C-alpha positions, 0 to 999 in steps of 0.5 A: 533559700534559708537552708542555702544561707545556713550552708554558707554560714557553716562553710564560712565557719569551717574556713575559719576553723581551718585557720585555728592552728596558725592562729593559736601559734601566733597568739601563743607567740605574742601572749606566752600563755596557752590559756590566753592564746586559746581565749584570744583565738576563740574571741577572734573567731567569734568576732570574725563570724559576727563581722563576716560581712566585712570580709572581701571574698576576692582577698585572702582570708588569712590577713583579715583573720590576722588583723582580727586576732591582733586586735583581740590580743591587744584587748587581752593584754590591756585586760591583763594589765588592768587586772595585774597592775590596775593600769587603765591609762593608755598613755605613753611618755615621750620627749619633747623637743626641749627634752622634757617628758610629756604624755601622749595618749594612744591616739596621738601616738597613732596619728604621729606614726600614721603621718610618718607611715604616709610619708613612706613610698607606697611599697614600703608602707604596704609591706610594713602593714602586711608584716606588722598589721597582717602578721605575714611572714617575709615569704608570704609578703614576697608571694603576695607582692610577686617579688623575691624574698631578698627584695622584701627583706631589703624593703622591710629594712629600709622602710623601718629605717625611714620610719625610725628616722622620721620618728626620731627627727620629731623627737618622739622616741616612745618609751615602752 
């Protein structure tokens, strides 16, 4: 019985390892540093193995690994900023309705964006999540949603426009 579990664990690790190449490409594209990209992939794979119980066997492995990698990349960028600039404050400056700047922390920004996302039609919300949280390409989204690529491109454009308009109406133009 124990050897079956060990074989299952090895099979899962092999599945994760088979994704290493695209993970490295994605990590390098975002970090622009080969060493950090390799570290990000290694950390993401370790997290994936540790939290494999959260993986839904009915769903595709790549979007789940992509989310794990994206989270790991954010952690690496934060560590880099702290090391380089001593930045430990994750706040963002925004404009209030009166035009005066004020600070929003990441939680407030996340809440505002989540609220705006929830106003979008379900299909728009879904493709934005697949594109930006799942790091899926337009073609991958088209296959997953069983829609033509052109439709996905149009929906992405409209979804981004609706989100941008909603956030600008709230006068929350986040300064980066």
